[in-house]
C-alpha positions in Angstrom: -8.0 -13.0 -31.0 -9.1 -15.3 -28.3 -12.6 -14.9 -27.0 -13.8 -13.6 -23.6 -13.1 -15.6 -20.5 -16.2 -17.5 -19.4 -18.1 -15.7 -16.7 -18.3 -18.8 -14.5 -14.5 -19.1 -14.7 -14.1 -15.4 -13.7 -16.3 -16.1 -10.7 -14.4 -19.2 -9.8 -11.0 -17.3 -9.9 -12.5 -14.6 -7.8 -13.8 -17.0 -5.2 -10.7 -19.3 -5.1 -8.2 -16.4 -4.8 -7.1 -15.5 -1.3 -7.2 -11.7 -1.5 -5.0 -11.4 1.5 -2.2 -13.4 -0.1 -2.4 -11.1 -3.2 -2.4 -7.9 -1.2 0.5 -9.1 1.0 2.7 -8.9 -2.0 2.4 -5.1 -2.0 1.2 -4.0 1.4 2.2 -5.0 5.0 -1.1 -6.1 6.6 -1.8 -6.4 10.3 -4.7 -8.1 12.1 -7.6 -5.7 12.7 -10.2 -7.8 14.5 -11.5 -11.3 13.7 -11.1 -12.0 10.0 -10.0 -8.4 9.1 -6.6 -7.0 8.2 -5.4 -3.4 7.8 -2.4 -1.6 6.2 -1.4 1.6 4.5 -3.3 2.2 1.4 -1.3 1.6 -1.8 -3.5 4.0 -3.7 -2.9 7.2 -1.7 -0.4 8.6 0.8 -1.6 8.4 4.3 -0.2 8.4 7.8 -2.6 6.0 9.6 -3.6 2.7 8.0 -7.1 2.8 6.6 -6.8 0.1 3.9 -8.9 -2.9 5.1 -9.0 -6.4 3.7 -11.7 -8.9 4.6 -10.6 -12.3 3.0 -13.9 -13.9 3.9 -15.8 -11.7 1.5 -12.9 -11.3 -0.9 -12.8 -7.5 -0.9 -10.7 -4.5 0.2 -11.8 -1.0 1.0 -9.8 2.1 1.9 -11.6 4.3 4.4 -9.3 7.2 3.5 -9.6 7.5 -0.3 -12.6 5.2 -1.0 -10.8 2.8 -3.3 -12.4 -0.6 -3.2 -12.6 -3.9 -5.1 -11.8 -7.5 -5.2 -8.5 -9.4 -6.0 -9.0 -8.9 -9.7 -9.4 -5.1 -9.5 -6.5 -4.9 -7.1 -4.2 -6.6 -9.5 -5.5 -4.4 -12.3 -4.7 -1.2 -10.4 -1.4 -2.3 -9.0 0.0 -3.8 -12.2 -1.8 -1.3 -14.6 -3.1 -4.3 -16.4 -6.4 -5.0 -18.2 -9.2 -7.0 -16.6 -8.5 -9.9 -18.9 -4.8 -9.9 -17.9 -5.5 -9.7 -14.2 -7.9 -12.7 -14.4 -5.2 -14.7 -16.3 -2.5 -13.8 -13.8 -4.7 -14.8 -10.8 -5.7 -18.0 -12.6 -2.1 -18.9 -13.1 -1.4 -18.2 -9.5 -3.9 -20.8 -8.3 -3.3 -23.2 -11.1 -6.8 -22.8 -12.6 -7.3 -23.5 -16.4 -9.5 -20.8 -17.9 -12.0 -21.5 -20.7 -12.9 -19.0 -23.3 -16.2 -18.2 -25.1 -14.7 -19.2 -28.5 -13.6 -22.6 -27.1 -10.0 -21.7 -27.4 -7.3 -22.1 -24.7 -6.6 -18.4 -24.3 -4.6 -15.9 -26.3 -1.5 -17.1 -28.1 2.0 -15.9 -27.2 1.8 -13.1 -29.7 -1.5 -11.9 -28.3 -0.7 -11.8 -24.6 -0.8 -8.4 -22.8 1.9 -5.9 -23.6 3.0 -5.8 -20.0 3.3 -9.5 -19.7 5.4 -9.6 -22.9 7.7 -7.0 -21.5 8.0 -8.9 -18.2 8.8 -12.1 -20.2 11.5 -10.3 -22.2 13.1 -9.0 -19.0 13.0 -12.4 -17.4 14.7 -14.1 -20.3 17.3 -11.2 -20.5 17.9 -11.6 -16.8 18.7 -15.3 -17.3 20.9 -14.5 -20.3 23.0 -12.0 -18.4 23.5 -14.3 -15.5 24.6 -17.2 -17.7 27.1 -14.9 -19.5 28.8 -14.0 -16.2 30.2 -17.6 -16.2 31.7 -17.4 -19.6 35.4 -16.8 -20.4 34.6 -13.4 -21.9 33.3 -12.2 -18.5 36.6 -12.4 -16.7 36.8 -8.6 -16.2 33.3 -8.6 -14.6 34.2 -11.4 -12.3 37.4 -9.6 -11.3 35.4 -6.5 -10.5 33.1 -8.4 -8.2 36.0 -10.2 -6.5 37.8 -6.9 -6.0 34.7 -5.6 -4.2 34.6 -8.6 -1.9 31.8 -10.5 -3.7 32.1 -14.2 -4.5 30.1 -16.4 -6.9 27.5 -17.1 -4.3 26.9 -13.4 -3.7 26.6 -12.8 -7.4 24.0 -15.6 -7.7 22.0 -14.3 -4.7 21.7 -10.8 -6.3 21.3 -12.1 -9.8 24.3 -10.2 -11.1 25.2 -10.8 -14.7 27.3 -9.7 -17.6 26.4 -8.1 -21.0 28.9 -9.4 -23.5 30.8 -7.1 -25.8 29.4 -6.7 -29.3 26.2 -5.1 -30.6 23.6 -7.8 -30.8 24.2 -10.7 -28.4 21.0 -10.1 -26.4 19.1 -9.0 -29.5 19.7 -12.3 -31.2 18.9 -14.2 -28.1 15.5 -12.5 -27.6 14.6 -12.7 -31.3 15.3 -16.4 -31.1 12.8 -16.6 -28.3 10.0 -15.2 -30.5 10.1 -11.4 -29.7 9.6 -8.9 -32.4 11.7 -5.8 -32.8 8.6 -3.7 -32.2 8.2 -5.4 -28.8 11.9 -5.1 -28.0 11.9 -1.4 -28.6 9.5 -1.0 -25.7 11.8 -2.8 -23.2 14.5 -0.1 -22.8 17.1 -2.8 -23.4 17.9 -1.6 -26.9 19.1 1.5 -28.6 18.2 2.4 -32.2 20.4 3.6 -35.0 20.3 3.9 -38.8 20.6 0.1 -39.2 17.9 -0.7 -36.6 18.1 -1.6 -33.0 21.1 -2.9 -31.1 22.0 -3.9 -27.5 22.0 -0.9 -25.0 24.2 -2.8 -22.5 27.5 -4.0 -24.0 30.6 -5.1 -22.1 29.1 -4.2 -18.7 28.4 -5.8 -15.3 24.6 -6.1 -15.0 22.3 -5.9 -12.0 18.6 -6.8 -12.5 16.3 -4.3 -11.0 13.1 -5.9 -9.7 9.8 -4.6 -8.5 8.3 -5.4 -5.1 6.7 -8.6 -6.4 10.1 -9.8 -7.6 9.6 -9.3 -11.4 12.6 -7.9 -13.3 11.6 -4.6 -14.8 15.0 -3.1 -15.7 18.7 -3.3 -15.4 21.6 -1.3 -14.1 25.0 -1.6 -15.9 28.5 -0.7 -14.7 31.3 0.2 -17.1 34.2 -2.3 -17.1 36.5 -1.3 -20.0 38.5 1.9 -20.6 37.3 2.1 -24.2 33.7 2.3 -23.2 32.7 5.9 -23.9 29.5 5.7 -22.0 28.7 6.8 -18.4 30.1 4.9 -15.4 26.6 3.6 -14.6 23.9 3.2 -17.3 20.3 2.3 -16.3 17.2 1.3 -18.2 15.4 4.4 -19.5 11.8 5.1 -18.5 9.4 2.5 -19.8 5.9 1.4 -19.0 7.5 -1.1 -16.5 10.5 1.0 -15.2 9.8 4.3 -13.4 13.0 5.3 -11.6 11.1 7.6 -9.2 9.2 4.5 -7.9 12.0 1.9 -8.1 14.2 0.8 -5.2 16.9 -1.7 -6.0 16.9 -4.6 -3.6 13.3 -4.1 -2.5 12.4 -7.7 -3.6 15.1 -9.1 -1.3 14.6 -6.7 1.6 10.8 -6.3 1.8 10.1 -9.0 4.3 12.9 -8.0 6.7 11.8 -4.3 6.3 8.3 -5.3 7.5 9.6 -7.6 10.2 12.3 -5.3 11.6 10.4 -2.1 11.0 13.6 -0.6 9.4 14.6 0.6 6.0 18.2 1.5 5.2 18.7 3.6 2.1 22.2 3.4 0.5 23.5 4.9 -2.7 24.5 2.1 -5.0 24.0 -1.5 -6.1 27.3 -2.7 -4.5 26.3 -0.9 -1.2 23.1 -2.9 -1.1 25.0 -6.1 -1.7 27.6 -5.2 1.0 24.9 -4.4 3.5 22.9 -7.6 3.0 26.0 -9.7 3.2 27.0 -7.9 6.4 23.7 -8.6 8.0 21.9 -5.4 7.2 19.2 -7.1 5.2 16.8 -4.1 5.1 19.0 -2.1 2.7 17.8 -0.7 -0.7 19.0 1.9 -3.1 17.5 4.4 -5.5 18.3 4.0 -9.2 19.9 7.2 -10.5 17.6 9.6 -8.7 17.1 11.2 -5.3 14.9 9.4 -2.7 11.6 11.1 -3.3 7.8 11.1 -2.6 7.1 7.9 -4.7 9.9 6.0 -3.0 8.4 7.1 0.3 5.0 5.6 -0.5 6.7 2.2 -1.2 8.7 2.4 2.0 5.8 3.5 4.2 3.6 0.6 3.0 6.3 -1.9 3.9 7.1 -0.3 7.2 3.3 -0.1 8.0 4.2 3.5 9.0 1.3 3.9 11.4 3.0 5.7 14.3 3.8 2.6 16.3 7.5 2.7 15.5 9.8 1.9 12.6 12.8 3.8 11.2 14.3 4.9 8.0 18.1 5.3 7.9 19.9 7.2 5.1 23.6 6.6 4.5 25.5 9.4 2.8 29.1 10.3 2.2 30.5 12.9 4.6 31.3 15.3 1.8 29.2 18.3 0.7 27.3 16.3 -1.8 26.4 13.8 0.9 25.2 16.5 3.2 23.1 18.0 0.4 21.5 14.6 -0.2 20.7 14.2 3.5 19.0 17.6 3.6 16.9 16.7 0.6 15.9 13.6 2.5 15.0 15.8 5.5 12.7 17.8 3.3 10.6 14.7 2.8 10.9 13.6 6.4 7.5 14.8 7.4 5.9 12.3 5.0 7.0 9.6 7.4 5.6 8.8 10.8 8.6 6.5 11.3 11.7 8.1 12.8 14.3 9.1 10.2 18.0 8.9 10.8 21.3 9.5 8.9 24.4 7.4 9.2 27.6 9.1 7.9 31.0 7.4 7.8 33.5 10.1 8.9 36.1 8.8 6.5 33.7 9.0 3.6 33.7 5.3 2.9 30.5 3.9 1.5 29.2 0.5 2.9 30.9 -1.5 0.2 34.3 0.2 0.8 33.7 -0.1 4.6 33.1 -3.8 4.4 36.2 -4.4 2.4 38.4 -2.3 4.7 37.0 -3.3 8.1 34.6 -6.2 7.6 30.9 -6.9 8.2 30.9 -5.7 11.7 31.9 -2.2 10.6 28.9 -2.0 8.3 26.5 -3.0 11.1 28.2 -0.5 13.4 27.7 2.3 10.8 24.0 1.7 10.8 23.9 1.4 14.6 25.7 4.8 14.9 22.8 6.6 13.1 21.8 10.0 14.3 18.4 11.6 14.1 18.0 13.3 10.7 16.7 16.4 12.3 19.8 16.8 14.4 21.9 16.5 11.2 19.6 19.1 9.6 19.9 21.5 12.5 23.6 21.3 12.6 23.8 21.8 8.9 21.7 24.9 9.1 23.9 26.4 11.8 27.1 25.8 9.7 25.7 28.3 7.1 26.0 31.2 9.6 28.7 33.0 11.5 27.9 32.2 15.1 30.6 34.6 16.3 28.3 37.6 15.6 24.9 38.5 17.1 23.5 38.9 13.6 24.7 35.5 12.6 23.3 33.8 15.7 19.9 35.4 15.2 19.8 34.4 11.5 20.8 30.9 12.5 18.0 30.8 15.1 15.5 31.9 12.5 16.5 29.1 10.2 16.9 26.4 12.8 13.7 27.1 14.8 11.3 25.7 12.2 13.4 22.6 11.9 13.1 21.9 15.7 9.4 22.8 15.5 8.9 20.0 13.0 10.0 17.3 15.4 6.8 15.3 16.0 7.8 13.8 19.3 6.6 16.4 21.8 8.8 14.8 24.5 11.9 15.1 22.3 11.3 18.7 21.0 12.1 20.5 24.3 15.4 18.6 24.5 16.5 19.8 21.0 15.3 23.3 21.9 17.8 23.2 24.8 20.5 21.7 22.5 19.9 24.5 20.0 20.2 27.1 22.7 23.5 25.6 23.7 24.9 25.3 20.2 24.0 29.0 19.6 25.0 30.2 23.1 21.6 32.0 23.5 19.1 32.0 26.4 16.8 29.0 26.4 13.8 31.3 26.8 14.5 33.2 23.6 15.1 30.0 21.6 11.9 28.4 23.0 9.9 31.5 22.0 11.2 31.2 18.4 10.5 27.4 18.2 7.0 27.9 19.7 6.1 30.6 17.1 7.4 28.3 14.3 5.3 25.4 15.6 2.1 27.6 15.6 2.8 28.8 12.1 3.1 25.2 10.9 -0.1 24.1 12.7 -2.0 27.0 11.2 -1.2 25.8 7.7 -2.4 22.2 8.2 -5.6 20.6 6.9 -7.6 17.5 7.9 -8.2 14.6 5.6 -11.1 13.4 7.8 -13.0 16.6 7.3 -12.5 16.4 3.5 -13.9 12.8 3.6 -16.9 13.8 5.7 -17.8 16.7 3.3 -17.2 14.7 0.1 -19.7 15.1 -2.6 -22.8 12.9 -2.2 -23.2 10.1 -4.8 -26.0 10.6 -7.3 -28.0 7.9 -9.1 -31.0 8.4 -11.5 -31.5 11.9 -10.0 -31.5 10.6 -6.4 -28.9 12.0 -4.1 -27.6 9.7 -1.4 -26.1 11.9 1.3 -23.3 10.4 3.2 -24.9 9.2 6.5 -24.2 11.3 9.5 -22.0 9.2 11.9 -23.5 11.1 14.8 -27.0 9.9 14.1 -27.8 7.0 16.4 -30.4 5.5 14.0 -28.0 5.7 11.1 -25.3 4.1 13.3 -27.6 1.3 14.2 -28.5 0.6 10.6 -24.9 0.7 9.5 -23.9 -1.9 12.1 -26.8 -4.1 11.1 -25.7 -4.0 7.4 -22.1 -4.7 8.4 -23.2 -7.8 10.2 -25.5 -9.1 7.4 -22.9 -8.5 4.7 -20.0 -10.1 6.6 -21.8 -12.8 8.6 -24.9 -13.7 6.7 -25.3 -17.0 8.6 -27.0 -15.0 11.3 -30.0 -14.7 9.0 -31.1 -18.3 9.7 -34.5 -19.2 11.1 -37.0 -16.3 11.1 -34.2 -13.7 11.1 -34.3 -13.3 7.3 -38.0 -12.6 7.3 -37.6 -10.0 10.1 -34.6 -8.4 8.3 -36.6 -8.3 5.0 -39.5 -6.6 6.7 -37.2 -4.0 8.5 -37.5 -0.4 7.5 -34.3 1.6 7.1 -34.7 5.4 7.6 -31.3 6.4 6.2 -31.6 6.6 2.3 -28.2 5.2 1.5 -28.6 2.3 3.9 -32.2 1.8 2.7 -30.8 1.3 -0.8 -28.3 -1.3 0.4 -31.1 -3.0 2.4 -33.1 -3.2 -0.8 -30.1 -4.6 -2.7 -29.7 -7.3 -0.1 -33.4 -8.3 -0.4 -33.1 -8.3 -4.2 -30.0 -10.6 -4.0 -31.9 -13.0 -1.8 -30.2 -16.0 0.0 -29.2 -18.0 -3.1 -25.5 -17.2 -2.6 -25.4 -16.7 1.1 -23.2 -19.7 1.6 -20.5 -18.1 -0.6 -19.6 -14.7 1.0 -17.6 -13.6 -2.0 -20.4 -14.2 -4.4 -23.0 -12.9 -1.9 -21.3 -9.5 -1.6 -20.6 -9.2 -5.3 -24.3 -9.9 -6.1 -25.4 -7.3 -3.7 -23.0 -4.7 -5.2 -24.7 -5.4 -8.6 -28.1 -4.8 -7.1 -27.5 -1.4 -5.6 -27.2 1.9 -7.6 -23.6 2.2 -9.0 -22.6 5.2 -6.8 -23.4 3.1 -3.7 -21.2 0.1 -4.7 -18.1 1.4 -2.8 -20.4 1.8 0.3 -21.2 -1.9 0.0 -17.5 -2.8 -0.1 -16.9 -0.5 2.8 -19.6 -2.1 4.9 -18.3 -5.6 3.9 -14.8 -5.0 5.2 -15.3 -2.8 8.2 -13.7 -4.8 11.1 -16.3 -6.0 13.5 -15.5 -5.6 17.3 -14.9 -9.3 18.1 -11.7 -11.3 18.6 -13.1 -14.9 18.9 -15.8 -16.8 16.9 -17.9 -16.9 20.1 -17.7 -13.2 20.6 -18.4 -12.6 16.9 -21.6 -14.7 17.0 -22.7 -12.9 20.2 -22.0 -9.5 18.7 -23.9 -10.3 15.5 -27.0 -11.6 17.4 -27.0 -8.5 19.6 -26.8 -6.1 16.7 -29.7 -7.8 14.8 -31.7 -8.0 18.0 -31.2 -4.2 18.4 -32.3 -3.7 14.8 -35.4 -5.8 15.3 -36.2 -4.1 18.6 -35.9 -0.7 16.9 -38.4 -1.9 14.3 -40.8 -3.2 16.9 -40.5 0.2 18.8 -41.4 2.0 15.6 -44.4 -0.3 14.8 -45.5 0.1 18.4 -45.4 3.8 18.2 -47.5 3.7 15.0 -50.1 1.4 16.5 -50.2 3.4 19.7 -51.0 6.5 17.6 -53.8 4.6 15.9 -55.2 3.5 19.3 -55.2 7.0 20.6 -57.0 8.3 17.6 -59.6 5.4 17.7 -63.1 5.8 19.2 -63.2 2.6 21.3 -66.9 2.7 21.8 -67.5 3.0 18.0 -64.9 0.4 17.0 -64.6 -2.1 19.9 -63.2 -4.9 17.7 -60.4 -2.6 16.3 -59.6 -1.4 19.8 -59.2 -4.9 21.1 -57.2 -6.0 18.0 -54.7 -3.1 18.4 -54.3 -3.9 22.1 -53.6 -7.5 21.3 -51.1 -6.5 18.7 -49.4 -4.1 21.0 -49.1 -6.8 23.7 -47.7 -9.2 21.1 -45.1 -6.7 20.0 -44.1 -6.0 23.6 -43.6 -9.8 24.2 -41.5 -10.0 21.0 -39.4 -7.0 22.2 -38.8 -8.6 25.6 -37.9 -11.9 24.0 -35.4 -10.2 21.8 -33.8 -8.5 24.8 -33.7 -11.8 26.6 -31.9 -13.4 23.6 -29.4 -10.5 23.4 
């Protein structure tokens, strides 16, 4: 085995890596003040973005769930990789050659991480399938694509390939590239029989399924020949790479346009994704053999930056009963979105691929443009389950539909649908409004607040000491927090005599006092390198407080220009130092009041001089601020 990566190389990778570029591959980030960016947390489900990245200090912190770290830990968590693998991936990204403690050049091909080996195998298989599509044996596959309106350029754009007939074409190819059978069994690309493993995909059209970063993690295969006894579509089974509840086909091609246009279109199949993209609907994706569920929603919401400022999710379904059932399942998940959700149903039952063939690209775009709010679709579907010709049927329909209307988040829209519902039922608006209002109250009574849970989270403990989470309403704690944010993010303000004043400052809040002690222990040796500066401070504080350091280091500061930032930082430190002077003055004033001036005239004069000097310093600070 290769030795450990040299510590100085790890530090170099950490410092050279632009954490924003790394996070951008997974999360849609928006500017949140000078030098700060914010997006929806990839580690927990949230409605408002609380995941903050501060490139200058090389760290991220989620103010919702508390997850924090640097670029290395981010890659570890997102890719489920080891620390060693994450460092190697980031080093390769920036073209940095790592050195190892044993003097080697890193692990050999056989020793690389299991995940990377799986990714390598998929990449090679992807290339193999695409090359096979151009061979004489793939004529049926090419005919299928042509019959669906896809030319060679379309096939190349989406990476479509062909798995040749036979039992071991891919197996021989990957064995020839150095992969062992033990490794290949883990890929999901092979089945196992009495004589060993053999190709899972044979004589089929192949679509590569890629993750959001563009790495191939699985395949979807369509039957081409009548003698194929398998299902029409065959996908990769669950593996360490491929989790169908989290995978969206086409997400690698659509992610940037989804973020840009604030729209996600969910279709039902691979050819539908292709048809949509070629028709100009480049925000289309598809699930892979499963319903659109909670894990898919997390991926979609991060790309949409689903923060309440717009965005839409459009589901396309067939007009038949199965399509309606799928739409209603989607509606059940609707409240996980802040974005508006819609449904687009082609009356003739044609899917986007068929529609493009029959009527052209414009018809596909018009289908998406004709979308209807998903809750309208759900309301009408609930009404169809009842006999509206009877009083009992109308009352039952009202009881079922009222909670659907009550879920509409847009309070300006809800009354309009209440009136629509009254019209569809033929009932008085007052009675329908009463039912909807009661349903809304019941829903509100069942809610819970994440902010309250965060505020009452268990206090971190270290060596028997409990660090209570500082009370945000305490003005002294608030002042101390602002000062620490400034020092961690803009340490250049500690020039001149500011460092000595900061070192001598007294922090009353225990958690902040511990961070202040950590800063003093770290000293100014690494202050010129903000990434190393923050990391060293994190190592100096008790372990339970390290997330707090990250939080302070990434909290956006209220300034939009370098000049405003410098002014804000000076003002905050001036307020901190003034607070210290006020405290010292109060202590000395108490000493003066307790002192017998006649018995100790020299002490009396000294205290008066010190009080005068402190007042001059306080006025000077105010003048500077």
